[in-house]
N, CA and C of each residue as an Amber inpcrd file, in Angstrom:
protein
   696
  -0.3100000  17.7470000  28.3040000  -1.2990000  16.9800000  28.0600000
  -0.8350000  15.6430000  27.5420000  -1.3780000  14.7870000  27.8350000
  -1.1760000  13.6790000  27.4550000  -1.9620000  13.2910000  25.7790000
  -1.7010000  12.0250000  25.3230000  -2.0920000  11.6750000  24.2000000
  -3.7080000  11.5370000  24.2690000  -3.8570000  11.0580000  25.5270000
  -5.2490000  10.8010000  25.5240000  -6.1330000  11.7640000  25.9850000
  -5.5860000  12.8730000  26.6410000  -6.4040000  13.8230000  26.9020000
  -6.2940000  14.8390000  25.3660000  -5.5950000  14.8130000  24.5810000
  -5.5370000  15.7150000  23.3420000  -6.4520000  14.9260000  22.4970000
  -6.7300000  13.4170000  22.5450000  -7.6420000  12.8130000  21.3630000
  -9.0010000  13.4890000  22.0410000  -9.2020000  13.3990000  23.2490000
 -10.5440000  13.7250000  23.9790000 -10.9580000  14.8170000  23.4340000
 -10.0010000  15.9290000  23.3720000 -10.4830000  16.9330000  22.9910000
 -10.3510000  17.5320000  21.5660000  -9.8660000  16.7980000  20.8150000
  -9.7520000  17.3540000  19.3640000 -11.0780000  16.9870000  18.7290000
 -11.1210000  17.8940000  17.5250000 -12.3440000  18.3950000  16.9640000
 -12.4040000  17.4280000  15.6590000 -11.3520000  16.2910000  15.5260000
 -11.2360000  15.6580000  14.2300000 -10.9760000  14.1160000  14.6780000
 -11.4100000  13.2950000  14.0090000 -11.2510000  11.5420000  14.0420000
  -9.8650000  11.3720000  14.2620000  -9.7180000  10.5670000  15.4200000
  -8.2950000   9.9620000  15.4960000  -8.4250000   8.2670000  16.2880000
  -8.7160000   7.6290000  14.9210000  -9.1690000   6.3270000  15.1170000
  -8.0740000   5.6390000  15.8090000  -6.6830000   5.8310000  15.1640000
  -5.5360000   5.5150000  16.1240000  -5.2730000   5.4150000  17.5020000
  -6.2790000   5.9990000  18.2060000  -5.9800000   6.1880000  19.3750000
  -7.3120000   5.7600000  20.0440000  -8.1820000   5.0470000  19.5110000
  -9.1320000   4.4480000  20.2820000  -8.9910000   3.3280000  21.0950000
  -9.6170000   3.3100000  22.3620000  -8.9380000   2.5720000  23.4710000
  -9.7510000   1.2360000  23.4350000 -10.7730000   0.9630000  22.7480000
 -11.6540000  -0.2330000  22.3240000 -10.8780000  -1.1690000  21.3670000
 -11.1400000  -2.2300000  21.3460000 -10.5390000  -3.2450000  20.4830000
 -12.1370000  -3.8440000  19.6600000 -11.5860000  -4.6500000  18.5410000
 -12.6370000  -5.4400000  18.3170000 -12.8540000  -6.6970000  18.7920000
 -14.0140000  -6.9100000  19.1570000 -15.2500000  -6.8200000  18.3580000
 -16.2200000  -5.7720000  19.3000000 -15.7850000  -5.2830000  20.1280000
 -16.1750000  -4.0200000  21.1340000 -16.1450000  -2.8060000  20.5250000
 -15.6780000  -2.4010000  19.4380000 -15.9000000  -0.8890000  19.3500000
 -16.7580000  -0.8570000  17.9240000 -17.3840000   0.4810000  17.9680000
 -18.5570000   0.4840000  17.2320000 -18.4290000   0.3630000  15.7150000
 -17.1510000   0.5330000  15.0510000 -16.9240000   0.2500000  13.7730000
 -17.0660000  -1.1530000  13.3070000 -17.1380000  -1.8320000  14.3960000
 -17.1470000  -3.6590000  14.1940000 -18.2630000  -4.2950000  14.9850000
 -18.8990000  -3.2360000  15.3500000 -20.2060000  -4.2430000  15.8820000
 -21.1520000  -2.9350000  16.4200000 -22.5690000  -2.8210000  15.5260000
 -23.2950000  -1.7990000  15.8680000 -23.8680000  -1.2660000  17.1450000
 -23.4210000  -2.5250000  18.1970000 -23.7970000  -2.0730000  19.5540000
 -22.6700000  -2.0830000  20.4240000 -21.4620000  -1.5440000  19.7900000
 -20.2060000  -1.4860000  20.2670000 -20.2140000  -0.1190000  21.1430000
 -18.7630000   0.2320000  21.6550000 -18.7100000   1.3520000  22.3290000
 -17.5890000   2.1910000  21.4940000 -17.6740000   3.3800000  21.7640000
 -16.9750000   4.5110000  20.9810000 -16.5810000   5.5880000  21.9040000
 -15.3580000   6.2940000  21.4810000 -14.8130000   7.1810000  22.4440000
 -15.1520000   8.6340000  21.7740000 -15.3050000   9.5840000  22.3000000
 -15.7360000  11.2040000  22.0090000 -15.2110000  11.4330000  20.4670000
 -13.8360000  10.8530000  20.2790000 -13.4460000  11.4090000  18.8340000
 -13.3720000  10.2280000  17.8440000 -14.6890000   9.5350000  18.0850000
 -14.9200000   8.3130000  17.3480000 -14.9850000   8.8370000  15.4990000
 -14.3260000   8.1890000  14.4030000 -14.5170000   8.9160000  13.2270000
 -16.2020000   8.2750000  12.8410000 -16.3920000   7.1610000  13.1800000
 -17.5650000   6.5060000  12.7940000 -18.9400000   7.2090000  13.4500000
 -18.8090000   7.7850000  14.3000000 -19.8320000   8.5640000  14.9650000
 -19.5760000  10.0410000  14.2330000 -18.2940000  10.8550000  14.3210000
 -18.0180000  12.2910000  13.8090000 -18.6270000  12.3290000  12.3270000
 -18.2820000  11.3530000  11.5770000 -18.4400000  11.4960000  10.0780000
 -19.3100000  10.8150000   9.1820000 -20.4770000  10.7140000   9.9600000
 -21.6020000  10.1420000   9.4300000 -22.0960000  10.5790000   7.9810000
 -22.0470000  11.4870000   7.7820000 -22.4250000  11.9930000   6.2510000
 -21.3810000  11.5950000   5.5080000 -20.1220000  11.7280000   5.5590000
 -19.2600000  11.1520000   4.8890000 -19.0840000   9.5920000   4.8380000
 -19.4760000   9.1670000   5.6060000 -19.7500000   7.7070000   5.5630000
 -20.5530000   6.9460000   4.8880000 -21.7580000   8.0380000   4.7080000
 -22.9720000   7.5260000   4.3470000 -22.6590000   7.8840000   2.6050000
 -21.9430000   9.0130000   2.1750000 -21.4560000   9.0300000   0.7250000
 -20.6950000   7.8920000   0.2240000 -19.5230000   7.3920000   0.8950000
 -18.9410000   6.5370000   0.7840000 -19.8580000   5.3440000   0.2130000
 -20.8260000   4.6780000   1.2760000 -21.6220000   3.7110000   1.1710000
 -22.4990000   3.9790000  -0.0570000 -22.7570000   4.9200000  -0.7030000
 -23.5490000   5.3170000  -1.8180000 -22.5840000   4.8680000  -2.9580000
 -21.3390000   5.2530000  -2.6990000 -20.4610000   5.0360000  -4.2260000
 -20.2490000   3.2100000  -4.1450000 -20.3160000   2.7810000  -3.2530000
 -20.0590000   1.2680000  -3.1550000 -21.1960000   0.5230000  -3.7460000
 -22.4100000   1.1720000  -3.4490000 -23.7390000   0.5970000  -3.9970000
 -23.8960000   1.1120000  -5.3530000 -23.7280000   2.0680000  -5.6800000
 -24.4870000   2.6910000  -6.9880000 -23.4630000   2.8480000  -8.1120000
 -22.1240000   2.7360000  -7.7120000 -20.9020000   2.7980000  -9.1180000
 -20.6620000   1.4110000  -9.1920000 -20.9160000   1.0600000 -10.3820000
 -20.7720000  -0.6760000 -10.7360000 -19.1470000  -0.9520000 -10.6680000
 -18.5530000   0.1440000 -11.0420000 -16.9220000  -0.5620000 -11.1940000
 -16.6770000  -0.6610000  -9.8970000 -16.6050000   0.6230000  -9.1180000
 -16.4850000   0.4300000  -7.6840000 -17.0840000  -0.6900000  -6.9610000
 -18.1890000  -0.6830000  -7.3410000 -18.8980000  -1.9090000  -6.4300000
 -18.0210000  -3.5030000  -6.9440000 -17.9140000  -3.3630000  -7.7640000
 -17.2510000  -4.9920000  -8.3030000 -15.8300000  -4.8660000  -7.6590000
 -14.9120000  -3.8990000  -7.7880000 -13.7640000  -3.6970000  -7.0830000
 -13.9540000  -3.9380000  -5.5980000 -14.5670000  -3.4100000  -5.0910000
 -14.9530000  -3.7630000  -3.5400000 -15.0800000  -4.9740000  -2.8930000
 -16.3480000  -5.4890000  -3.7120000 -16.5990000  -6.7730000  -3.6520000
 -15.6520000  -7.9550000  -3.7810000 -14.8310000  -7.6860000  -4.9610000
 -13.7690000  -8.7160000  -5.2440000 -12.6260000  -8.6430000  -4.0810000
 -12.2740000  -7.4030000  -3.6190000 -11.5400000  -7.0150000  -2.6320000
 -11.8430000  -7.8950000  -1.3380000 -13.2350000  -7.8520000  -1.0640000
 -13.6580000  -8.3250000   0.3040000 -13.6270000  -9.9080000  -0.0150000
 -14.2130000 -10.2690000  -1.2150000 -13.9500000 -11.8290000  -1.1150000
 -12.6270000 -12.1900000  -1.2130000 -11.7300000 -11.5510000  -1.7450000
 -10.3170000 -12.0810000  -1.5130000  -9.7820000 -12.2270000  -0.2350000
 -10.0920000 -10.8740000   0.5370000  -9.9310000 -10.7810000   2.0460000
 -10.2970000 -12.1070000   2.7540000 -11.7550000 -12.6970000   2.4960000
 -12.3110000 -13.7050000   2.9660000 -11.4060000 -14.9670000   2.7070000
 -11.1380000 -14.9630000   1.5560000 -10.4250000 -16.2310000   1.0820000
  -9.1780000 -16.6180000   1.6750000  -8.5320000 -15.6830000   2.4580000
  -7.4660000 -15.8360000   2.7700000  -6.8780000 -16.2160000   4.4680000
  -8.1380000 -16.6990000   4.9560000  -8.3340000 -17.3440000   6.0470000
  -9.2420000 -18.5170000   6.0020000  -8.7840000 -19.4490000   7.1180000
  -9.8140000 -20.7750000   7.6990000 -10.1080000 -20.7770000   9.1400000
 -11.1540000 -21.2470000   9.3890000 -11.3480000 -21.4990000  10.8810000
 -10.2290000 -22.4310000  11.6800000  -9.7660000 -21.7200000  12.3670000
  -8.4470000 -22.6780000  13.0860000  -9.2380000 -24.0040000  13.5160000
  -8.4920000 -25.1670000  13.6290000  -8.3710000 -26.4440000  13.9820000
  -8.6370000 -26.6510000  15.5850000  -8.3100000 -25.6650000  16.1700000
  -8.2020000 -25.4860000  17.8650000  -9.4240000 -24.5810000  18.2830000
  -9.8280000 -23.7430000  17.4000000 -10.5010000 -22.5670000  18.1560000
 -11.6860000 -22.3260000  16.9420000 -12.6330000 -22.5890000  17.0620000
 -13.8130000 -22.0370000  16.1700000 -13.7960000 -20.8730000  15.9090000
 -13.5870000 -19.9920000  16.8560000 -13.8160000 -18.6020000  16.9480000
 -12.2770000 -17.3350000  16.2270000 -11.7460000 -18.5010000  16.0880000
 -10.4480000 -17.7790000  15.5410000 -10.1640000 -18.1880000  14.1400000
  -9.4420000 -17.3470000  13.5620000  -8.8400000 -17.4810000  11.9960000
  -7.4830000 -17.8240000  11.9620000  -7.1980000 -18.7200000  10.8280000
  -5.8420000 -18.9090000  10.3140000  -5.5940000 -18.4650000   8.8260000
  -4.4710000 -17.5510000   9.2480000  -4.2860000 -17.0970000   7.6680000
  -3.5300000 -17.9860000   6.8140000  -3.5870000 -17.9290000   5.4420000
  -3.4880000 -18.9020000   4.5590000  -2.5880000 -18.2850000   3.5290000
  -2.6070000 -17.2500000   3.1920000  -2.0630000 -16.7690000   1.5640000
  -0.9210000 -15.3980000   1.9350000   0.3200000 -15.3610000   1.2820000
   1.0940000 -14.4170000   1.5450000   0.3800000 -13.3650000   0.4040000
   1.0060000 -12.1330000   0.5980000   0.7980000 -10.7990000  -0.2500000
   0.9520000 -11.0550000  -1.3680000   1.6710000 -11.8260000  -2.1020000
   2.0770000 -11.9190000  -3.5080000   0.9730000 -12.5100000  -3.8890000
   0.3000000 -13.8390000  -3.5040000  -0.2800000 -14.8210000  -3.7600000
  -1.7000000 -14.2080000  -3.6980000  -2.3000000 -13.2200000  -2.8920000
  -3.1930000 -12.3120000  -2.5830000  -3.2460000 -11.4760000  -3.9600000
  -2.1610000 -10.8520000  -4.0730000  -2.1300000  -9.9740000  -5.2900000
  -2.5240000 -10.6100000  -6.5850000  -1.8900000 -12.1660000  -6.9290000
  -2.2160000 -12.8830000  -8.0710000  -3.6000000 -12.9070000  -8.0260000
  -3.9000000 -13.6970000  -7.0710000  -5.6210000 -14.1820000  -7.0240000
  -6.3650000 -12.8130000  -7.5160000  -6.3880000 -11.6310000  -6.5430000
  -7.0880000 -10.5380000  -6.8210000  -7.2110000  -9.9210000  -8.3010000
  -5.8040000 -10.1060000  -9.0980000  -5.7530000 -10.0110000 -10.3900000
  -6.7930000 -10.5440000 -11.2090000  -6.8250000 -11.9380000 -10.7290000
  -7.4020000 -13.1000000 -11.5790000  -8.9990000 -12.6650000 -11.3190000
  -9.1700000 -12.3080000 -10.3490000 -10.6460000 -12.3330000  -9.8610000
 -11.5050000 -11.2300000 -10.8250000 -10.4020000  -9.9040000 -11.0490000
 -10.7490000  -8.7250000 -11.9700000 -10.5530000  -9.0140000 -13.2260000
 -10.1000000 -10.0770000 -13.5980000  -9.7890000 -10.3370000 -14.9300000
  -8.5720000  -9.7330000 -15.7550000  -7.7350000  -9.2650000 -14.9930000
  -6.6690000  -8.3640000 -15.3550000  -5.8780000  -9.1700000 -16.3890000
  -5.3010000  -8.6240000 -17.3070000  -4.1710000  -9.4860000 -18.1520000
  -2.8040000  -8.6290000 -17.9800000  -2.9780000  -7.7720000 -18.1900000
  -1.9340000  -6.5190000 -18.4580000  -1.3940000  -6.1850000 -17.1440000
  -0.2330000  -6.3430000 -16.6060000   0.1310000  -6.1500000 -14.9720000
   1.2970000  -4.8810000 -15.3990000   1.2960000  -3.9310000 -14.6250000
   2.3460000  -2.7420000 -14.4170000   3.2560000  -3.5100000 -13.3140000
   4.3690000  -3.4620000 -13.3700000   5.3910000  -3.5250000 -12.1020000
   6.6140000  -2.6410000 -12.3620000   6.1290000  -1.5160000 -10.8750000
   7.2630000  -0.3730000 -10.8860000   8.0270000  -0.6880000  -9.6990000
   9.1670000  -0.9620000 -10.0080000  10.0680000  -1.4660000  -9.1100000
  11.3770000  -0.3970000  -8.9340000  11.9020000  -0.6820000  -7.6530000
  13.2270000  -0.1450000  -7.2750000  14.2330000  -1.0160000  -7.8480000
  15.3890000  -0.1060000  -8.2570000  16.3330000  -0.7910000  -9.0380000
  17.3210000  -1.5030000  -7.9850000  17.0360000  -1.2230000  -6.6780000
  17.6410000  -1.7280000  -5.4540000  17.1820000  -3.1960000  -5.1200000
  15.8030000  -3.3300000  -5.7870000  15.3010000  -4.7730000  -5.9940000
  14.9860000  -5.3650000  -7.0590000  16.2350000  -5.0680000  -7.9970000
  15.8430000  -5.7430000  -9.4110000  15.7510000  -7.1470000  -9.2520000
  16.8960000  -8.0480000  -8.4940000  16.6230000  -9.2710000  -8.4980000
  15.1330000 -10.0040000  -7.9720000  14.5870000  -9.4090000  -7.1360000
  13.4190000  -9.7250000  -6.5790000  12.5680000  -9.3130000  -7.5170000
  12.4940000  -8.0910000  -8.4040000  11.5730000  -7.8950000  -9.3870000
  11.4210000  -8.8190000 -10.3450000  12.7270000  -9.3300000 -10.7190000
  12.9250000 -10.3840000 -11.7610000  12.0500000 -11.7920000 -11.2060000
  12.2790000 -12.2760000 -10.2410000  11.3890000 -13.1770000  -9.5730000
   9.9980000 -13.0730000  -9.6040000   9.6360000 -11.9450000  -9.2060000
   8.3750000 -11.6250000  -9.1490000   8.0140000 -11.4350000 -10.6690000
   8.3440000 -11.0970000 -11.7170000   7.9800000 -10.8900000 -12.9160000
   7.8950000 -12.6320000 -13.7030000   8.6930000 -13.2370000 -12.9690000
   8.4130000 -14.7920000 -13.5140000   7.0900000 -15.5180000 -13.0550000
   7.1820000 -15.3400000 -11.8990000   5.9960000 -15.6630000 -11.0800000
   4.6270000 -15.3690000 -11.9800000   4.6290000 -13.8200000 -12.0170000
   3.3720000 -13.2670000 -12.6200000   3.3940000 -13.8910000 -14.0860000
   4.1990000 -13.9990000 -14.5780000   4.4230000 -14.5970000 -16.1550000
   3.5900000 -15.9930000 -16.1750000   4.0260000 -16.9570000 -15.1330000
   3.9240000 -18.0990000 -15.0020000   2.4500000 -18.3390000 -14.7300000
   1.6420000 -17.0270000 -14.5010000   0.1840000 -17.4830000 -13.9900000
  -0.4000000 -16.6580000 -15.5280000   0.2870000 -16.5460000 -16.5730000
  -0.4140000 -16.1480000 -17.6240000  -0.5890000 -14.6470000 -17.7770000
   0.0120000 -13.7010000 -16.7890000   0.0170000 -12.0980000 -16.8620000
   1.0950000 -11.8560000 -18.0380000   0.7150000 -10.5280000 -18.5940000
   1.6220000  -9.9010000 -19.4500000   1.9160000  -8.6750000 -18.8520000
   3.2010000  -8.7860000 -18.2870000   3.9280000  -7.8850000 -17.2260000
   4.5410000  -6.7150000 -18.1370000   4.4100000  -5.5530000 -17.7500000
   5.2970000  -4.7890000 -18.2820000   5.8340000  -3.7290000 -17.2800000
   7.1210000  -3.8490000 -16.9560000   7.7700000  -3.2940000 -15.8230000
   8.8440000  -1.9950000 -16.2310000   8.9670000  -1.3920000 -15.3640000
   9.7160000  -0.1350000 -15.3550000  10.5600000   0.0640000 -14.0440000
  11.8220000   0.2850000 -14.0880000  12.5010000   0.6540000 -12.8680000
  12.7170000   2.0480000 -12.6620000  13.1830000   2.2350000 -11.4080000
  13.0670000   3.6590000 -10.9560000  13.9050000   4.9220000 -11.4760000
  15.4520000   4.1080000 -12.1340000  16.1120000   4.9690000 -12.5740000
  15.8120000   5.1630000 -14.4100000  14.4230000   4.9340000 -14.8180000
  14.3950000   4.6660000 -15.9760000  14.6620000   6.0970000 -16.9580000
  15.4480000   6.3410000 -17.6680000  15.4640000   7.5740000 -18.5310000
  17.0720000   8.0930000 -17.9870000  17.3980000   7.6760000 -16.7740000
  18.9140000   8.1470000 -16.3900000  18.9280000   9.8200000 -16.3030000
  17.8920000  10.5850000 -15.6910000  17.9030000  12.0540000 -15.6770000
  18.8160000  12.0590000 -14.2670000  19.9400000  12.9960000 -14.6090000
  20.9220000  13.2790000 -13.8000000  20.1920000  14.5200000 -12.5560000
  20.5130000  14.1800000 -11.2920000  19.9900000  14.8400000 -10.0730000
  20.4730000  16.0360000 -10.4820000  21.4730000  16.6540000 -11.0680000
  21.6810000  17.9650000 -11.3520000  20.6620000  18.9210000 -12.0670000
  19.5720000  17.9680000 -12.7210000  18.1690000  18.9270000 -13.3310000
  17.4240000  19.3040000 -12.2750000  17.5910000  18.8140000 -10.9940000
  16.7960000  19.7810000  -9.8940000  17.8580000  20.1010000  -9.1720000
  18.8150000  20.2780000  -9.5710000  20.1640000  21.1730000  -8.6330000
  20.1930000  20.6260000  -7.3000000  20.1500000  19.5780000  -7.0820000
  20.4490000  18.3830000  -5.8710000  21.8160000  18.7150000  -5.8280000
  22.6640000  18.9930000  -4.6280000  23.7060000  19.1050000  -4.5800000
  24.6770000  17.7060000  -4.3040000  25.4860000  17.3620000  -5.2170000
  26.2960000  16.5170000  -5.2270000  26.4720000  15.6940000  -3.8070000
  26.8720000  16.7140000  -2.7720000  27.0570000  15.9870000  -1.6500000
  25.8720000  15.3530000  -0.7300000  24.8740000  15.7520000  -1.3020000
  23.4850000  15.0180000  -1.2170000  23.1290000  13.8780000  -1.7870000
  23.9280000  13.4100000  -2.5530000  23.5550000  12.1550000  -3.4180000
  23.8750000  10.9240000  -2.4320000  23.3680000   9.9240000  -2.8880000
  23.7390000   8.6600000  -2.4640000  25.2160000   8.2670000  -2.3170000
  25.5240000   8.5370000  -3.6960000  26.8300000   8.0400000  -4.0300000
  27.7820000   9.5570000  -4.8290000  27.9350000  10.0660000  -3.4070000
  28.5870000  11.6850000  -3.9300000  30.0570000  11.4460000  -4.6120000
  30.4380000  10.1690000  -4.5710000  31.9630000   9.9300000  -5.1010000
  31.9230000   9.5900000  -6.6320000  30.7210000   9.3930000  -7.2470000
  30.4740000   9.1600000  -8.6090000  30.1210000  10.2760000  -9.2900000
  30.7560000  10.4650000 -10.5270000  30.3400000  11.7400000 -11.4460000
  28.8910000  11.8430000 -12.1040000  28.0520000  10.7130000 -11.8890000
  26.6390000  10.9070000 -12.3130000  25.6880000  10.0950000 -11.1730000
  24.6230000  10.7520000 -10.9270000  23.5110000   9.9190000 -10.0450000
  22.2320000  10.1040000 -10.9920000  21.5900000   9.1340000 -11.1320000
  20.4300000   9.0010000 -11.7790000  19.2590000   9.5370000 -10.7330000
  18.3090000  10.3670000 -11.4340000  17.4350000  10.6260000 -10.3190000
  16.2480000   9.5160000 -10.3540000  15.5330000   9.1350000  -9.0520000
  14.4930000   8.4150000  -9.3770000  13.5540000   9.0520000  -9.9260000
  12.7490000   8.3000000 -10.8460000  11.7840000   9.0600000 -12.0760000
  10.6190000   8.1950000 -12.0770000   9.5960000   7.9990000 -10.7490000
   8.4250000   7.5310000 -10.7730000   7.5050000   8.1460000 -11.5980000
   7.4380000   9.4580000 -12.2210000   6.6050000   9.9320000 -12.9260000
   6.4370000   9.4740000 -14.2030000   7.8970000   9.2100000 -14.7070000
   8.1410000   8.3500000 -16.3560000   7.7000000   6.6960000 -16.0130000
   8.0980000   6.3440000 -14.8850000   7.3480000   4.6630000 -14.6950000
   5.9240000   4.7770000 -14.8400000   5.4250000   5.9650000 -14.1290000
   3.8780000   5.7390000 -14.1740000   3.4980000   5.9570000 -15.5600000
   4.0430000   6.9870000 -16.3970000   3.4370000   7.2160000 -17.7430000
   3.6340000   6.0500000 -18.6290000   4.7030000   5.7030000 -18.5620000
   5.3290000   4.4880000 -19.2200000   4.1910000   3.3210000 -19.0990000
   3.5460000   2.8600000 -17.9400000   2.7400000   2.1300000 -17.9390000
   1.5210000   2.5090000 -18.4910000   1.0490000   3.7610000 -18.1320000
  -0.0680000   4.5990000 -19.0150000   0.0390000   4.2220000 -20.2680000
   1.2020000   4.2530000 -20.6720000   1.5190000   4.2660000 -22.3940000
   0.9600000   2.8590000 -22.9480000   1.5530000   1.9020000 -22.1180000
   1.3430000   0.7660000 -22.2210000   0.1070000  -0.0640000 -21.7580000
  -1.1930000   0.7840000 -21.5030000  -2.3320000   0.6350000 -20.8450000
  -2.4240000  -0.4410000 -20.2320000  -1.4570000  -0.6360000 -18.8950000
  -1.7600000  -1.5950000 -18.0610000  -2.8860000  -1.3470000 -17.3000000
  -3.3350000  -2.5510000 -16.7620000  -4.9050000  -2.9060000 -16.0050000
  -4.6880000  -2.2780000 -14.5350000  -3.5470000  -2.6780000 -14.2520000
  -3.2580000  -2.9130000 -12.5850000  -1.9700000  -2.7120000 -12.6010000
  -1.3830000  -1.8480000 -11.4160000  -0.0390000  -1.6000000 -11.4910000
   0.6050000  -1.6990000  -9.9180000   1.6040000  -2.4890000 -10.0140000
   2.4040000  -3.1490000  -8.7400000   3.5450000  -2.2410000  -8.4430000
   3.3680000  -1.8970000  -7.1310000   4.5020000  -0.9570000  -6.5700000
   5.4190000  -1.6760000  -5.8790000   6.5170000  -1.8630000  -6.2890000
   7.8220000  -2.6140000  -5.6200000   8.9820000  -2.0740000  -5.0350000
   8.6420000  -1.4860000  -3.6200000  10.2350000  -0.8670000  -3.0100000
  10.3310000   0.4430000  -3.4280000   9.4780000   1.2430000  -3.9920000
   9.8230000   2.4350000  -4.3190000  10.1720000   3.6350000  -2.8190000
  10.8470000   4.5450000  -2.9360000  11.1440000   5.2630000  -1.9290000
   9.8960000   6.0210000  -1.1800000  10.0620000   6.6300000  -0.0530000
   8.9570000   7.0850000   0.6070000   9.0690000   8.5080000  -0.4480000
   7.7120000   9.0840000  -1.0300000   7.8100000  10.2500000  -1.8010000
   7.6760000   9.8770000  -3.2060000   8.6750000   8.8860000  -4.0450000
   8.5790000   8.8750000  -4.9320000   7.2190000   7.7750000  -5.1680000
   7.1340000   6.9930000  -4.3630000   5.7790000   6.0360000  -4.2470000
   4.4900000   6.9990000  -4.5890000   4.5530000   8.0320000  -3.8330000
   3.4590000   8.9310000  -3.9870000   3.1920000   9.5790000  -5.1990000
   4.6170000   9.9890000  -5.8300000   4.6860000  10.5150000  -7.1420000
   3.9720000   9.6240000  -8.3190000   4.1160000   8.0390000  -8.2330000
   3.7230000   7.3540000  -9.0320000   2.4350000   7.1050000  -8.9430000
   1.9660000   7.0070000  -7.4430000   0.4030000   6.9560000  -7.4130000
  -0.6290000   8.2620000  -7.9780000  -0.0600000   9.3600000  -7.6570000
  -0.4670000  10.1840000  -8.1890000  -0.5740000  10.3640000  -9.7720000
   0.2030000  10.0120000 -10.6120000   0.4020000   9.7920000 -11.9520000
  -0.0180000   8.7430000 -12.5970000  -0.2630000   7.3690000 -11.9230000
  -0.9840000   6.3160000 -12.6150000  -2.1290000   6.4160000 -12.8630000
  -2.5230000   5.8830000 -13.9620000  -4.0020000   6.0580000 -14.6740000
  -4.5730000   4.5430000 -13.9410000  -3.8870000   3.7820000 -13.9270000
  -4.5740000   2.2630000 -13.6250000  -4.3440000   2.1380000 -12.2640000
  -5.4600000   1.5280000 -11.2530000  -5.2540000   1.4330000  -9.7330000
  -3.8530000   0.6450000  -9.1820000  -3.7010000   1.1810000  -8.1930000
  -2.1810000   0.5470000  -7.8370000  -2.4330000  -0.1670000  -6.4200000
  -1.5400000  -1.1820000  -6.0690000  -1.5490000  -1.8080000  -4.8270000
  -0.1180000  -1.9320000  -4.6100000   0.4800000  -2.0150000  -3.3500000
   1.6450000  -2.1320000  -2.9700000   2.1590000  -3.4610000  -2.6810000
   2.9980000  -3.8000000  -3.2040000   3.6250000  -5.3660000  -3.0780000
   4.6250000  -5.2120000  -1.9170000   5.3060000  -4.4150000  -2.0590000
   6.6130000  -4.3130000  -1.0150000   6.8500000  -2.5130000  -1.1280000
   7.3980000  -2.2900000   0.0310000   8.0450000  -1.0740000  -0.0130000
   9.5720000  -0.8300000   0.8020000   9.9800000   0.4780000   0.6470000
  11.3110000   0.3650000   0.6920000  11.5170000   0.6590000   2.1460000
  12.3610000  -0.1020000   2.8300000  13.0950000   0.2290000   4.2570000
  14.3150000  -0.1890000   4.1770000  15.0810000   0.6960000   4.0880000
  16.5790000   0.3720000   3.7930000  17.1520000  -0.1920000   5.1470000
  16.7470000   0.1640000   6.4510000  17.4900000  -0.1400000   7.5920000
  16.8760000  -1.6520000   8.0750000  15.5100000  -1.7260000   7.5780000
  14.8760000  -3.0360000   8.4240000  14.6630000  -4.0230000   7.5270000
  15.3590000  -4.2670000   6.3460000  15.0430000  -5.3330000   5.5310000
  13.8210000  -5.3290000   4.8430000  13.4110000  -3.8840000   4.1850000
  12.0200000  -3.6300000   3.6670000  10.9520000  -4.2820000   4.2830000
  11.0300000  -4.3150000   5.7330000   9.6510000  -4.7810000   6.9540000
   9.8440000  -3.4330000   7.6130000   9.1290000  -2.3450000   7.2830000
   8.9120000  -1.1340000   8.5310000   8.3310000  -1.3640000   9.4440000
   7.2820000  -2.4920000   9.5600000   6.5770000  -2.8530000  10.5670000
   7.4870000  -3.4430000  11.6540000   8.6600000  -3.7910000  11.6010000
   9.4350000  -4.2300000  12.6600000  10.2300000  -2.9810000  13.9850000
   9.7020000  -1.7430000  12.9290000  10.2190000  -0.6330000  13.7460000
   8.8520000  -0.4900000  14.9840000   7.8180000  -0.6290000  14.7920000
   6.7170000  -0.9070000  15.9070000   6.9070000  -2.0540000  16.6490000
   7.4520000  -3.1110000  16.3150000   7.4540000  -4.3170000  17.2150000
   8.5330000  -4.5340000  18.1350000   9.6850000  -3.8380000  17.7690000
  11.0750000  -4.1230000  18.0260000  11.5290000  -2.9380000  19.1050000
  12.8640000  -3.0390000  19.7360000  13.1920000  -2.0220000  20.5310000
  13.5410000  -0.8340000  20.1610000  13.4070000  -0.7780000  18.3920000
  13.5770000   0.2690000  17.9360000  12.3490000   1.2140000  17.8570000
  11.4170000   0.9410000  18.3220000  10.0260000   2.0160000  18.6960000
  10.3980000   3.1130000  19.5690000  11.3580000   2.3960000  20.7100000
  11.8090000   3.5910000  21.9240000  12.7390000   4.4200000  21.2150000
  13.6230000   4.0920000  20.0710000  14.2390000   5.1360000  19.5690000
  13.8530000   6.1880000  19.0310000  12.4530000   5.8600000  17.9820000
  11.6940000   6.4490000  17.0340000  10.9650000   7.5550000  17.8850000
  10.3070000   6.9850000  19.3530000   9.5140000   7.9910000  19.7050000
  10.0590000   8.8200000  20.6980000   9.7210000  10.3610000  20.6270000
  10.3540000  11.3380000  21.4170000  10.5560000  10.9370000  22.9370000
């Protein structure tokens, strides 16, 4: 059975398999088209509950409005085509502007030690915009991997006598203790980022993700010949 056939018979929404593109699909156009597995049609009650939260929760309403305004500020109309947009800002600039929109002053930076140099540069940029930056490295605390009975042969550096466990829970707790208003994830590993998000009390955004092979650009695997290798 093909992916297309599977999607048609699925009893759950599968937006990633939608055959229609914007602005022809119903989620971007009320008069648009929709496949049988369309989430917009299938989950009407959930979508209405979400709409009520956006409208009726003052904090969520403000956050969502500022995020939408930030999104709109990142484009301008093309000089060559009035129906096309030109992107204007990188993610770091967007992050700074969003924090300013929200009035955040105290920013948390949870970073991978493999990106220590880049984290230092980002910290300087944030400092220059007047933010108070509290940062925590992934190996904070130096907890030995033997604490979790991880065999030495499975360490990243098995030739060394000690290897510290990545400690995203402590990273989150440190930033919680310091009452950060908004936390930036910067290059944490798969799974470690999940634990950080789980334990962070402040809202979180991702500035950079870990991709050891592709220069921290996981999207490259979807655009290059590497896609064929990943797909069975």
